[in-house]
PDB file of N, CA, C and O in Angstrom:
ATOM      1  N   UNK A   1      -5.578  -8.562  -1.160  1.00  0.00           N
ATOM      2  CA  UNK A   1      -4.430  -8.176  -0.313  1.00  0.00           C
ATOM      3  C   UNK A   1      -4.388  -8.575   1.093  1.00  0.00           C
ATOM      4  O   UNK A   1      -5.466  -8.645   1.683  1.00  0.00           O
ATOM      5  N   UNK A   2      -3.328  -8.841   1.706  1.00  0.00           N
ATOM      6  CA  UNK A   2      -3.390  -9.257   3.150  1.00  0.00           C
ATOM      7  C   UNK A   2      -3.870  -8.297   3.995  1.00  0.00           C
ATOM      8  O   UNK A   2      -3.753  -7.103   3.718  1.00  0.00           O
ATOM      9  N   UNK A   3      -4.439  -8.711   5.072  1.00  0.00           N
ATOM     10  CA  UNK A   3      -5.091  -7.855   6.106  1.00  0.00           C
ATOM     11  C   UNK A   3      -3.881  -6.734   6.458  1.00  0.00           C
ATOM     12  O   UNK A   3      -4.083  -5.519   6.465  1.00  0.00           O
ATOM     13  N   UNK A   4      -2.723  -7.305   6.718  1.00  0.00           N
ATOM     14  CA  UNK A   4      -1.675  -6.568   7.315  1.00  0.00           C
ATOM     15  C   UNK A   4      -1.168  -5.435   6.360  1.00  0.00           C
ATOM     16  O   UNK A   4      -0.456  -4.510   6.749  1.00  0.00           O
ATOM     17  N   UNK A   5      -1.617  -5.602   5.035  1.00  0.00           N
ATOM     18  CA  UNK A   5      -1.136  -4.596   3.996  1.00  0.00           C
ATOM     19  C   UNK A   5      -1.864  -3.386   3.961  1.00  0.00           C
ATOM     20  O   UNK A   5      -3.049  -3.452   4.289  1.00  0.00           O
ATOM     21  N   UNK A   6      -1.327  -2.142   3.583  1.00  0.00           N
ATOM     22  CA  UNK A   6      -1.825  -1.001   3.294  1.00  0.00           C
ATOM     23  C   UNK A   6      -1.204  -0.306   2.162  1.00  0.00           C
ATOM     24  O   UNK A   6      -0.049  -0.592   1.847  1.00  0.00           O
ATOM     25  N   UNK A   7      -1.837   0.538   1.555  1.00  0.00           N
ATOM     26  CA  UNK A   7      -1.147   1.216   0.362  1.00  0.00           C
ATOM     27  C   UNK A   7      -0.965   2.814   0.753  1.00  0.00           C
ATOM     28  O   UNK A   7      -1.861   3.535   1.194  1.00  0.00           O
ATOM     29  N   UNK A   8       0.319   3.176   0.506  1.00  0.00           N
ATOM     30  CA  UNK A   8       0.688   4.603   0.546  1.00  0.00           C
ATOM     31  C   UNK A   8       1.535   5.168  -0.497  1.00  0.00           C
ATOM     32  O   UNK A   8       2.246   4.349  -1.078  1.00  0.00           O
ATOM     33  N   UNK A   9       1.619   6.384  -0.864  1.00  0.00           N
ATOM     34  CA  UNK A   9       2.368   6.862  -1.736  1.00  0.00           C
ATOM     35  C   UNK A   9       3.552   7.724  -1.215  1.00  0.00           C
ATOM     36  O   UNK A   9       3.393   8.626  -0.393  1.00  0.00           O
ATOM     37  N   UNK A  10       4.781   7.372  -1.767  1.00  0.00           N
ATOM     38  CA  UNK A  10       5.951   8.198  -1.271  1.00  0.00           C
ATOM     39  C   UNK A  10       5.979   9.457  -2.054  1.00  0.00           C
ATOM     40  O   UNK A  10       5.191   9.543  -2.996  1.00  0.00           O
ATOM     41  N   UNK A  11       6.901  10.600  -1.757  1.00  0.00           N
ATOM     42  CA  UNK A  11       7.031  11.768  -2.340  1.00  0.00           C
ATOM     43  C   UNK A  11       7.045  11.703  -3.772  1.00  0.00           C
ATOM     44  O   UNK A  11       6.532  12.615  -4.421  1.00  0.00           O
ATOM     45  N   UNK A  12       7.629  10.626  -4.381  1.00  0.00           N
ATOM     46  CA  UNK A  12       7.810  10.556  -5.875  1.00  0.00           C
ATOM     47  C   UNK A  12       6.540   9.876  -6.468  1.00  0.00           C
ATOM     48  O   UNK A  12       6.560   9.527  -7.649  1.00  0.00           O
ATOM     49  N   UNK A  13       5.440   9.674  -5.699  1.00  0.00           N
ATOM     50  CA  UNK A  13       4.177   9.322  -6.281  1.00  0.00           C
ATOM     51  C   UNK A  13       4.325   7.648  -6.676  1.00  0.00           C
ATOM     52  O   UNK A  13       3.470   7.130  -7.395  1.00  0.00           O
ATOM     53  N   UNK A  14       5.256   7.010  -6.247  1.00  0.00           N
ATOM     54  CA  UNK A  14       5.349   5.610  -6.478  1.00  0.00           C
ATOM     55  C   UNK A  14       4.365   4.861  -5.401  1.00  0.00           C
ATOM     56  O   UNK A  14       4.447   5.191  -4.218  1.00  0.00           O
ATOM     57  N   UNK A  15       3.586   4.017  -5.746  1.00  0.00           N
ATOM     58  CA  UNK A  15       2.652   3.252  -4.910  1.00  0.00           C
ATOM     59  C   UNK A  15       3.669   2.304  -4.053  1.00  0.00           C
ATOM     60  O   UNK A  15       4.465   1.530  -4.586  1.00  0.00           O
ATOM     61  N   UNK A  16       3.548   2.451  -2.870  1.00  0.00           N
ATOM     62  CA  UNK A  16       4.368   1.446  -1.920  1.00  0.00           C
ATOM     63  C   UNK A  16       3.315   0.800  -1.031  1.00  0.00           C
ATOM     64  O   UNK A  16       2.552   1.558  -0.433  1.00  0.00           O
ATOM     65  N   UNK A  17       3.186  -0.514  -0.875  1.00  0.00           N
ATOM     66  CA  UNK A  17       2.367  -1.208  -0.200  1.00  0.00           C
ATOM     67  C   UNK A  17       2.997  -1.496   1.179  1.00  0.00           C
ATOM     68  O   UNK A  17       4.100  -2.042   1.199  1.00  0.00           O
ATOM     69  N   UNK A  18       2.299  -1.127   2.485  1.00  0.00           N
ATOM     70  CA  UNK A  18       3.044  -1.351   3.684  1.00  0.00           C
ATOM     71  C   UNK A  18       2.540  -2.557   4.330  1.00  0.00           C
ATOM     72  O   UNK A  18       1.332  -2.758   4.455  1.00  0.00           O
ATOM     73  N   UNK A  19       3.433  -3.361   4.742  1.00  0.00           N
ATOM     74  CA  UNK A  19       3.077  -4.680   5.416  1.00  0.00           C
ATOM     75  C   UNK A  19       3.601  -4.821   6.733  1.00  0.00           C
ATOM     76  O   UNK A  19       4.820  -4.736   6.880  1.00  0.00           O
ATOM     77  N   UNK A  20       2.821  -5.035   7.763  1.00  0.00           N
ATOM     78  CA  UNK A  20       3.310  -5.120   9.108  1.00  0.00           C
ATOM     79  C   UNK A  20       3.453  -6.695   9.313  1.00  0.00           C
ATOM     80  O   UNK A  20       2.551  -7.533   9.313  1.00  0.00           O
ATOM     81  N   UNK A  21       4.866  -6.883   9.493  1.00  0.00           N
ATOM     82  CA  UNK A  21       5.320  -8.211   9.848  1.00  0.00           C
ATOM     83  C   UNK A  21       4.733  -8.765  11.080  1.00  0.00           C
ATOM     84  O   UNK A  21       4.695  -9.991  11.181  1.00  0.00           O
ATOM     85  N   UNK A  22       4.265  -8.020  12.043  1.00  0.00           N
ATOM     86  CA  UNK A  22       3.661  -8.718  13.260  1.00  0.00           C
ATOM     87  C   UNK A  22       2.324  -9.364  13.034  1.00  0.00           C
ATOM     88  O   UNK A  22       1.833 -10.205  13.787  1.00  0.00           O
ATOM     89  N   UNK A  23       1.740  -8.872  11.863  1.00  0.00           N
ATOM     90  CA  UNK A  23       0.392  -9.423  11.628  1.00  0.00           C
ATOM     91  C   UNK A  23       0.413 -10.486  10.671  1.00  0.00           C
ATOM     92  O   UNK A  23      -0.631 -10.832  10.117  1.00  0.00           O
ATOM     93  N   UNK A  24       1.570 -11.065  10.414  1.00  0.00           N
ATOM     94  CA  UNK A  24       1.801 -12.302   9.368  1.00  0.00           C
ATOM     95  C   UNK A  24       1.857 -13.511  10.175  1.00  0.00           C
ATOM     96  O   UNK A  24       2.665 -13.571  11.102  1.00  0.00           O
ATOM     97  N   UNK A  25       0.981 -14.600   9.880  1.00  0.00           N
ATOM     98  CA  UNK A  25       0.879 -15.831  10.631  1.00  0.00           C
ATOM     99  C   UNK A  25       2.145 -16.683   9.890  1.00  0.00           C
ATOM    100  O   UNK A  25       2.562 -16.397   8.768  1.00  0.00           O
ATOM    101  N   UNK A  26       2.622 -17.665  10.636  1.00  0.00           N
ATOM    102  CA  UNK A  26       3.677 -18.519  10.117  1.00  0.00           C
ATOM    103  C   UNK A  26       5.100 -18.147  10.263  1.00  0.00           C
ATOM    104  O   UNK A  26       5.519 -17.488  11.214  1.00  0.00           O
ATOM    105  N   UNK A  27       5.871 -18.611   9.240  1.00  0.00           N
ATOM    106  CA  UNK A  27       7.239 -18.334   9.308  1.00  0.00           C
ATOM    107  C   UNK A  27       7.831 -16.964   8.666  1.00  0.00           C
ATOM    108  O   UNK A  27       9.037 -16.745   8.554  1.00  0.00           O
ATOM    109  N   UNK A  28       6.852 -16.119   8.282  1.00  0.00           N
ATOM    110  CA  UNK A  28       7.260 -14.837   7.715  1.00  0.00           C
ATOM    111  C   UNK A  28       7.089 -14.625   6.162  1.00  0.00           C
ATOM    112  O   UNK A  28       7.159 -13.536   5.593  1.00  0.00           O
ATOM    113  N   UNK A  29       6.846 -15.879   5.558  1.00  0.00           N
ATOM    114  CA  UNK A  29       6.432 -15.777   4.097  1.00  0.00           C
ATOM    115  C   UNK A  29       5.238 -15.163   3.891  1.00  0.00           C
ATOM    116  O   UNK A  29       4.265 -15.366   4.617  1.00  0.00           O
ATOM    117  N   UNK A  30       5.233 -14.204   2.675  1.00  0.00           N
ATOM    118  CA  UNK A  30       3.984 -13.656   2.295  1.00  0.00           C
ATOM    119  C   UNK A  30       3.914 -13.498   0.876  1.00  0.00           C
ATOM    120  O   UNK A  30       4.900 -13.508   0.140  1.00  0.00           O
ATOM    121  N   UNK A  31       2.620 -13.338   0.472  1.00  0.00           N
ATOM    122  CA  UNK A  31       2.569 -13.176  -1.093  1.00  0.00           C
ATOM    123  C   UNK A  31       2.726 -11.696  -1.468  1.00  0.00           C
ATOM    124  O   UNK A  31       2.208 -10.838  -0.753  1.00  0.00           O
ATOM    125  N   UNK A  32       3.404 -11.378  -2.533  1.00  0.00           N
ATOM    126  CA  UNK A  32       3.574  -9.963  -2.997  1.00  0.00           C
ATOM    127  C   UNK A  32       2.022  -9.402  -3.386  1.00  0.00           C
ATOM    128  O   UNK A  32       1.309  -9.937  -4.235  1.00  0.00           O
ATOM    129  N   UNK A  33       1.682  -8.316  -2.656  1.00  0.00           N
ATOM    130  CA  UNK A  33       0.327  -7.779  -2.796  1.00  0.00           C
ATOM    131  C   UNK A  33      -0.149  -7.606  -4.155  1.00  0.00           C
ATOM    132  O   UNK A  33      -1.359  -7.675  -4.371  1.00  0.00           O
ATOM    133  N   UNK A  34       0.789  -7.360  -5.222  1.00  0.00           N
ATOM    134  CA  UNK A  34       0.389  -7.161  -6.556  1.00  0.00           C
ATOM    135  C   UNK A  34       0.509  -8.397  -7.297  1.00  0.00           C
ATOM    136  O   UNK A  34      -0.464  -8.537  -8.039  1.00  0.00           O
ATOM    137  N   UNK A  35       1.372  -9.382  -7.374  1.00  0.00           N
ATOM    138  CA  UNK A  35       1.401 -10.506  -8.193  1.00  0.00           C
ATOM    139  C   UNK A  35       1.276 -11.657  -7.599  1.00  0.00           C
ATOM    140  O   UNK A  35       1.090 -12.652  -8.299  1.00  0.00           O
ATOM    141  N   UNK A  36       1.343 -11.762  -6.296  1.00  0.00           N
ATOM    142  CA  UNK A  36       1.074 -12.930  -5.614  1.00  0.00           C
ATOM    143  C   UNK A  36       2.263 -13.921  -5.442  1.00  0.00           C
ATOM    144  O   UNK A  36       2.088 -14.977  -4.834  1.00  0.00           O
ATOM    145  N   UNK A  37       3.496 -13.580  -5.984  1.00  0.00           N
ATOM    146  CA  UNK A  37       4.654 -14.517  -5.829  1.00  0.00           C
ATOM    147  C   UNK A  37       5.114 -14.397  -4.310  1.00  0.00           C
ATOM    148  O   UNK A  37       5.188 -13.371  -3.635  1.00  0.00           O
ATOM    149  N   UNK A  38       5.422 -15.787  -3.923  1.00  0.00           N
ATOM    150  CA  UNK A  38       5.742 -15.811  -2.456  1.00  0.00           C
ATOM    151  C   UNK A  38       7.230 -15.209  -2.111  1.00  0.00           C
ATOM    152  O   UNK A  38       8.274 -15.603  -2.630  1.00  0.00           O
ATOM    153  N   UNK A  39       7.110 -14.196  -1.149  1.00  0.00           N
ATOM    154  CA  UNK A  39       8.447 -13.578  -0.727  1.00  0.00           C
ATOM    155  C   UNK A  39       8.672 -14.112   0.682  1.00  0.00           C
ATOM    156  O   UNK A  39       7.819 -14.062   1.567  1.00  0.00           O
ATOM    157  N   UNK A  40      10.018 -14.679   0.829  1.00  0.00           N
ATOM    158  CA  UNK A  40      10.381 -15.196   2.167  1.00  0.00           C
ATOM    159  C   UNK A  40      11.460 -14.417   2.739  1.00  0.00           C
ATOM    160  O   UNK A  40      12.303 -13.984   1.954  1.00  0.00           O
ATOM    161  N   UNK A  41      11.574 -14.173   3.947  1.00  0.00           N
ATOM    162  CA  UNK A  41      12.646 -13.306   4.562  1.00  0.00           C
ATOM    163  C   UNK A  41      13.794 -14.192   4.715  1.00  0.00           C
ATOM    164  O   UNK A  41      14.873 -13.697   5.038  1.00  0.00           O
ATOM    165  N   UNK A  42      13.672 -15.580   4.498  1.00  0.00           N
ATOM    166  CA  UNK A  42      14.841 -16.505   4.687  1.00  0.00           C
ATOM    167  C   UNK A  42      15.461 -16.499   3.449  1.00  0.00           C
ATOM    168  O   UNK A  42      16.581 -17.009   3.435  1.00  0.00           O
ATOM    169  N   UNK A  43      15.000 -16.022   2.319  1.00  0.00           N
ATOM    170  CA  UNK A  43      15.520 -16.026   0.958  1.00  0.00           C
ATOM    171  C   UNK A  43      16.518 -14.805   0.835  1.00  0.00           C
ATOM    172  O   UNK A  43      16.093 -13.678   0.579  1.00  0.00           O
ATOM    173  N   UNK A  44      17.922 -15.083   1.036  1.00  0.00           N
ATOM    174  CA  UNK A  44      18.911 -14.079   0.824  1.00  0.00           C
ATOM    175  C   UNK A  44      19.392 -13.855  -0.567  1.00  0.00           C
ATOM    176  O   UNK A  44      20.125 -12.910  -0.859  1.00  0.00           O
ATOM    177  N   UNK A  45      18.945 -14.783  -1.461  1.00  0.00           N
ATOM    178  CA  UNK A  45      19.424 -14.741  -2.864  1.00  0.00           C
ATOM    179  C   UNK A  45      19.113 -13.664  -3.607  1.00  0.00           C
ATOM    180  O   UNK A  45      19.830 -13.495  -4.593  1.00  0.00           O
ATOM    181  N   UNK A  46      18.138 -12.785  -3.396  1.00  0.00           N
ATOM    182  CA  UNK A  46      17.595 -11.797  -4.154  1.00  0.00           C
ATOM    183  C   UNK A  46      17.146 -12.105  -5.449  1.00  0.00           C
ATOM    184  O   UNK A  46      17.204 -11.264  -6.346  1.00  0.00           O
ATOM    185  N   UNK A  47      16.632 -13.418  -5.654  1.00  0.00           N
ATOM    186  CA  UNK A  47      16.006 -14.004  -6.800  1.00  0.00           C
ATOM    187  C   UNK A  47      14.701 -13.371  -7.024  1.00  0.00           C
ATOM    188  O   UNK A  47      14.386 -12.943  -8.134  1.00  0.00           O
ATOM    189  N   UNK A  48      13.843 -13.292  -5.879  1.00  0.00           N
ATOM    190  CA  UNK A  48      12.400 -12.906  -5.981  1.00  0.00           C
ATOM    191  C   UNK A  48      12.306 -11.478  -5.533  1.00  0.00           C
ATOM    192  O   UNK A  48      11.321 -10.836  -5.897  1.00  0.00           O
ATOM    193  N   UNK A  49      13.208 -10.915  -4.794  1.00  0.00           N
ATOM    194  CA  UNK A  49      13.102  -9.463  -4.366  1.00  0.00           C
ATOM    195  C   UNK A  49      14.460  -8.903  -4.161  1.00  0.00           C
ATOM    196  O   UNK A  49      15.471  -9.600  -4.068  1.00  0.00           O
ATOM    197  N   UNK A  50      14.426  -7.419  -4.087  1.00  0.00           N
ATOM    198  CA  UNK A  50      15.654  -6.795  -3.970  1.00  0.00           C
ATOM    199  C   UNK A  50      15.402  -5.863  -2.876  1.00  0.00           C
ATOM    200  O   UNK A  50      14.301  -5.327  -2.756  1.00  0.00           O
ATOM    201  N   UNK A  51      16.437  -5.627  -2.016  1.00  0.00           N
ATOM    202  CA  UNK A  51      16.284  -4.535  -0.764  1.00  0.00           C
ATOM    203  C   UNK A  51      16.605  -3.205  -1.432  1.00  0.00           C
ATOM    204  O   UNK A  51      17.656  -3.008  -2.043  1.00  0.00           O
ATOM    205  N   UNK A  52      15.633  -2.302  -1.280  1.00  0.00           N
ATOM    206  CA  UNK A  52      15.977  -0.968  -1.685  1.00  0.00           C
ATOM    207  C   UNK A  52      16.458  -0.027  -0.664  1.00  0.00           C
ATOM    208  O   UNK A  52      17.274   0.855  -0.931  1.00  0.00           O
ATOM    209  N   UNK A  53      15.940  -0.217   0.547  1.00  0.00           N
ATOM    210  CA  UNK A  53      16.303   0.817   1.604  1.00  0.00           C
ATOM    211  C   UNK A  53      16.099   0.002   2.940  1.00  0.00           C
ATOM    212  O   UNK A  53      15.281  -0.912   3.052  1.00  0.00           O
ATOM    213  N   UNK A  54      16.887   0.415   3.875  1.00  0.00           N
ATOM    214  CA  UNK A  54      16.736  -0.037   5.246  1.00  0.00           C
ATOM    215  C   UNK A  54      16.792   1.017   6.194  1.00  0.00           C
ATOM    216  O   UNK A  54      17.667   1.870   6.050  1.00  0.00           O
ATOM    217  N   UNK A  55      15.960   1.095   7.184  1.00  0.00           N
ATOM    218  CA  UNK A  55      16.023   2.030   8.223  1.00  0.00           C
ATOM    219  C   UNK A  55      16.251   1.469   9.569  1.00  0.00           C
ATOM    220  O   UNK A  55      15.447   0.723  10.128  1.00  0.00           O
ATOM    221  N   UNK A  56      17.424   1.871  10.091  1.00  0.00           N
ATOM    222  CA  UNK A  56      18.121   1.337  11.468  1.00  0.00           C
ATOM    223  C   UNK A  56      18.117   2.359  12.306  1.00  0.00           C
ATOM    224  O   UNK A  56      18.459   3.487  11.950  1.00  0.00           O
ATOM    225  N   UNK A  57      17.731   2.070  13.498  1.00  0.00           N
ATOM    226  CA  UNK A  57      17.836   3.203  14.727  1.00  0.00           C
ATOM    227  C   UNK A  57      18.365   2.457  15.804  1.00  0.00           C
ATOM    228  O   UNK A  57      17.836   1.412  16.186  1.00  0.00           O
ATOM    229  N   UNK A  58      19.455   2.974  16.348  1.00  0.00           N
ATOM    230  CA  UNK A  58      20.236   2.386  17.503  1.00  0.00           C
ATOM    231  C   UNK A  58      20.370   0.864  17.379  1.00  0.00           C
ATOM    232  O   UNK A  58      20.037   0.060  18.250  1.00  0.00           O
ATOM    233  N   UNK A  59      20.917   0.565  16.148  1.00  0.00           N
ATOM    234  CA  UNK A  59      21.355  -0.865  15.614  1.00  0.00           C
ATOM    235  C   UNK A  59      20.054  -1.841  15.593  1.00  0.00           C
ATOM    236  O   UNK A  59      20.243  -3.053  15.700  1.00  0.00           O
ATOM    237  N   UNK A  60      18.844  -1.370  15.467  1.00  0.00           N
ATOM    238  CA  UNK A  60      17.725  -2.081  15.426  1.00  0.00           C
ATOM    239  C   UNK A  60      16.972  -1.736  14.096  1.00  0.00           C
ATOM    240  O   UNK A  60      16.615  -0.583  13.855  1.00  0.00           O
ATOM    241  N   UNK A  61      16.756  -2.733  13.282  1.00  0.00           N
ATOM    242  CA  UNK A  61      16.056  -2.683  11.982  1.00  0.00           C
ATOM    243  C   UNK A  61      14.723  -2.190  12.262  1.00  0.00           C
ATOM    244  O   UNK A  61      13.958  -2.901  12.914  1.00  0.00           O
ATOM    245  N   UNK A  62      14.332  -0.968  11.813  1.00  0.00           N
ATOM    246  CA  UNK A  62      12.886  -0.325  11.964  1.00  0.00           C
ATOM    247  C   UNK A  62      12.080  -0.791  10.810  1.00  0.00           C
ATOM    248  O   UNK A  62      11.014  -1.379  10.996  1.00  0.00           O
ATOM    249  N   UNK A  63      12.558  -0.545   9.596  1.00  0.00           N
ATOM    250  CA  UNK A  63      11.652  -0.798   8.558  1.00  0.00           C
ATOM    251  C   UNK A  63      12.621  -1.120   7.168  1.00  0.00           C
ATOM    252  O   UNK A  63      13.809  -0.798   7.133  1.00  0.00           O
ATOM    253  N   UNK A  64      12.056  -1.673   6.257  1.00  0.00           N
ATOM    254  CA  UNK A  64      12.724  -2.047   5.032  1.00  0.00           C
ATOM    255  C   UNK A  64      11.728  -1.906   3.788  1.00  0.00           C
ATOM    256  O   UNK A  64      10.544  -2.234   3.856  1.00  0.00           O
ATOM    257  N   UNK A  65      12.330  -1.390   2.661  1.00  0.00           N
ATOM    258  CA  UNK A  65      11.587  -1.303   1.538  1.00  0.00           C
ATOM    259  C   UNK A  65      12.094  -2.231   0.521  1.00  0.00           C
ATOM    260  O   UNK A  65      13.248  -2.036   0.138  1.00  0.00           O
ATOM    261  N   UNK A  66      11.441  -3.195   0.023  1.00  0.00           N
ATOM    262  CA  UNK A  66      11.823  -4.132  -0.826  1.00  0.00           C
ATOM    263  C   UNK A  66      11.153  -3.896  -2.186  1.00  0.00           C
ATOM    264  O   UNK A  66      10.138  -3.204  -2.266  1.00  0.00           O
ATOM    265  N   UNK A  67      11.743  -4.492  -3.293  1.00  0.00           N
ATOM    266  CA  UNK A  67      10.957  -4.538  -4.513  1.00  0.00           C
ATOM    267  C   UNK A  67      10.761  -5.929  -5.156  1.00  0.00           C
ATOM    268  O   UNK A  67      11.776  -6.582  -5.400  1.00  0.00           O
ATOM    269  N   UNK A  68       9.642  -6.402  -5.430  1.00  0.00           N
ATOM    270  CA  UNK A  68       9.457  -7.705  -6.011  1.00  0.00           C
ATOM    271  C   UNK A  68      10.139  -7.514  -7.422  1.00  0.00           C
ATOM    272  O   UNK A  68       9.996  -6.483  -8.079  1.00  0.00           O
ATOM    273  N   UNK A  69      10.914  -8.628  -7.845  1.00  0.00           N
ATOM    274  CA  UNK A  69      11.470  -8.681  -9.107  1.00  0.00           C
ATOM    275  C   UNK A  69      10.530  -9.244 -10.202  1.00  0.00           C
ATOM    276  O   UNK A  69      10.772  -9.148 -11.405  1.00  0.00           O
ATOM    277  N   UNK A  70       9.421  -9.846  -9.667  1.00  0.00           N
ATOM    278  CA  UNK A  70       8.380 -10.419 -10.530  1.00  0.00           C
ATOM    279  C   UNK A  70       7.598  -9.252 -11.497  1.00  0.00           C
ATOM    280  O   UNK A  70       7.440  -9.261 -12.718  1.00  0.00           O
ATOM    281  N   UNK A  71       7.149  -8.194 -10.438  1.00  0.00           N
ATOM    282  CA  UNK A  71       6.233  -7.211 -10.936  1.00  0.00           C
ATOM    283  C   UNK A  71       6.531  -5.693 -10.649  1.00  0.00           C
ATOM    284  O   UNK A  71       5.824  -4.743 -10.988  1.00  0.00           O
ATOM    285  N   UNK A  72       7.797  -5.652  -9.909  1.00  0.00           N
ATOM    286  CA  UNK A  72       8.277  -4.455  -9.568  1.00  0.00           C
ATOM    287  C   UNK A  72       7.669  -3.627  -8.578  1.00  0.00           C
ATOM    288  O   UNK A  72       8.019  -2.465  -8.375  1.00  0.00           O
ATOM    289  N   UNK A  73       6.605  -4.317  -7.856  1.00  0.00           N
ATOM    290  CA  UNK A  73       5.973  -3.679  -6.664  1.00  0.00           C
ATOM    291  C   UNK A  73       6.919  -3.365  -5.558  1.00  0.00           C
ATOM    292  O   UNK A  73       7.845  -4.147  -5.342  1.00  0.00           O
ATOM    293  N   UNK A  74       6.765  -2.243  -4.805  1.00  0.00           N
ATOM    294  CA  UNK A  74       7.633  -1.942  -3.718  1.00  0.00           C
ATOM    295  C   UNK A  74       6.849  -2.043  -2.523  1.00  0.00           C
ATOM    296  O   UNK A  74       5.736  -1.516  -2.507  1.00  0.00           O
ATOM    297  N   UNK A  75       7.266  -2.626  -1.564  1.00  0.00           N
ATOM    298  CA  UNK A  75       6.665  -3.098  -0.229  1.00  0.00           C
ATOM    299  C   UNK A  75       7.731  -2.646   0.878  1.00  0.00           C
ATOM    300  O   UNK A  75       8.941  -2.863   0.940  1.00  0.00           O
ATOM    301  N   UNK A  76       6.761  -1.856   1.837  1.00  0.00           N
ATOM    302  CA  UNK A  76       7.425  -1.282   3.066  1.00  0.00           C
ATOM    303  C   UNK A  76       7.236  -2.346   4.119  1.00  0.00           C
ATOM    304  O   UNK A  76       6.093  -2.630   4.476  1.00  0.00           O
ATOM    305  N   UNK A  77       8.282  -2.948   4.637  1.00  0.00           N
ATOM    306  CA  UNK A  77       8.104  -3.899   5.840  1.00  0.00           C
ATOM    307  C   UNK A  77       8.317  -3.187   7.023  1.00  0.00           C
ATOM    308  O   UNK A  77       9.305  -2.472   7.188  1.00  0.00           O
ATOM    309  N   UNK A  78       7.347  -3.365   7.939  1.00  0.00           N
ATOM    310  CA  UNK A  78       7.388  -2.648   9.230  1.00  0.00           C
ATOM    311  C   UNK A  78       7.106  -3.781  10.461  1.00  0.00           C
ATOM    312  O   UNK A  78       6.606  -4.886  10.250  1.00  0.00           O
ATOM    313  N   UNK A  79       7.437  -3.388  11.500  1.00  0.00           N
ATOM    314  CA  UNK A  79       7.171  -4.355  12.615  1.00  0.00           C
ATOM    315  C   UNK A  79       8.425  -5.224  13.112  1.00  0.00           C
ATOM    316  O   UNK A  79       8.312  -6.187  13.872  1.00  0.00           O
ATOM    317  N   UNK A  80       9.578  -4.777  12.607  1.00  0.00           N
ATOM    318  CA  UNK A  80      10.836  -5.541  13.025  1.00  0.00           C
ATOM    319  C   UNK A  80      11.151  -5.475  14.472  1.00  0.00           C
ATOM    320  O   UNK A  80      11.545  -6.477  15.067  1.00  0.00           O
ATOM    321  N   UNK A  81      11.000  -4.393  15.029  1.00  0.00           N
ATOM    322  CA  UNK A  81      11.394  -4.303  16.447  1.00  0.00           C
ATOM    323  C   UNK A  81      10.544  -4.884  17.348  1.00  0.00           C
ATOM    324  O   UNK A  81      10.935  -4.996  18.510  1.00  0.00           O
ATOM    325  N   UNK A  82       9.358  -5.311  17.012  1.00  0.00           N
ATOM    326  CA  UNK A  82       8.363  -6.080  17.886  1.00  0.00           C
ATOM    327  C   UNK A  82       8.874  -7.548  17.737  1.00  0.00           C
ATOM    328  O   UNK A  82       8.890  -8.287  18.721  1.00  0.00           O
ATOM    329  N   UNK A  83       9.282  -7.962  16.539  1.00  0.00           N
ATOM    330  CA  UNK A  83       9.737  -9.254  16.173  1.00  0.00           C
ATOM    331  C   UNK A  83      10.976  -9.555  16.981  1.00  0.00           C
ATOM    332  O   UNK A  83      11.119 -10.613  17.594  1.00  0.00           O
ATOM    333  N   UNK A  84      11.901  -8.540  16.957  1.00  0.00           N
ATOM    334  CA  UNK A  84      13.168  -8.791  17.765  1.00  0.00           C
ATOM    335  C   UNK A  84      12.928  -9.028  19.237  1.00  0.00           C
ATOM    336  O   UNK A  84      13.647  -9.815  19.851  1.00  0.00           O
ATOM    337  N   UNK A  85      11.932  -8.369  19.831  1.00  0.00           N
ATOM    338  CA  UNK A  85      11.753  -8.739  21.191  1.00  0.00           C
ATOM    339  C   UNK A  85      10.978 -10.048  21.288  1.00  0.00           C
ATOM    340  O   UNK A  85      11.000 -10.591  22.392  1.00  0.00           O
ATOM    341  N   UNK A  86      10.384 -10.567  20.433  1.00  0.00           N
ATOM    342  CA  UNK A  86       9.606 -11.737  20.560  1.00  0.00           C
ATOM    343  C   UNK A  86      10.709 -12.935  20.289  1.00  0.00           C
ATOM    344  O   UNK A  86      10.424 -14.084  20.626  1.00  0.00           O
ATOM    345  N   UNK A  87      11.768 -12.680  19.772  1.00  0.00           N
ATOM    346  CA  UNK A  87      12.745 -13.737  19.279  1.00  0.00           C
ATOM    347  C   UNK A  87      13.923 -13.903  20.151  1.00  0.00           C
ATOM    348  O   UNK A  87      14.790 -14.734  19.877  1.00  0.00           O
ATOM    349  N   UNK A  88      13.996 -13.022  21.356  1.00  0.00           N
ATOM    350  CA  UNK A  88      15.243 -13.205  22.201  1.00  0.00           C
ATOM    351  C   UNK A  88      15.276 -14.561  22.827  1.00  0.00           C
ATOM    352  O   UNK A  88      14.261 -15.208  23.082  1.00  0.00           O
ATOM    353  N   UNK A  89      16.420 -14.931  23.045  1.00  0.00           N
ATOM    354  CA  UNK A  89      16.631 -16.283  23.610  1.00  0.00           C
ATOM    355  C   UNK A  89      17.262 -16.125  24.878  1.00  0.00           C
ATOM    356  O   UNK A  89      18.396 -15.671  25.036  1.00  0.00           O
ATOM    357  N   UNK A  90      16.375 -16.574  25.914  1.00  0.00           N
ATOM    358  CA  UNK A  90      16.935 -16.422  27.327  1.00  0.00           C
ATOM    359  C   UNK A  90      18.049 -17.510  27.484  1.00  0.00           C
ATOM    360  O   UNK A  90      17.957 -18.603  26.926  1.00  0.00           O
ATOM    361  N   UNK A  91      18.918 -17.214  28.134  1.00  0.00           N
ATOM    362  CA  UNK A  91      20.160 -17.949  28.532  1.00  0.00           C
ATOM    363  C   UNK A  91      20.449 -18.167  29.906  1.00  0.00           C
ATOM    364  O   UNK A  91      21.471 -18.772  30.233  1.00  0.00           O
TER     365      UNK A  91
END
């Protein structure tokens, strides 16, 4: 399991792996912590994963829960707010 991932249980006792995007090297692709299939944030086709829930505060994405279509693992992605600050383009 990637160093950035931790496992937690939600109230319905479904195991959810938490993944901090700020701890991922490269372009943001990461392996599913359960089956290893590559999940890419650039892939909007939902062929590999489906978005289950998004948490937005003040128009800023805080976290997202996705589900791997290969093995049904649920993954909570966090760290978006830090990424947004890092990718601002000065003009």
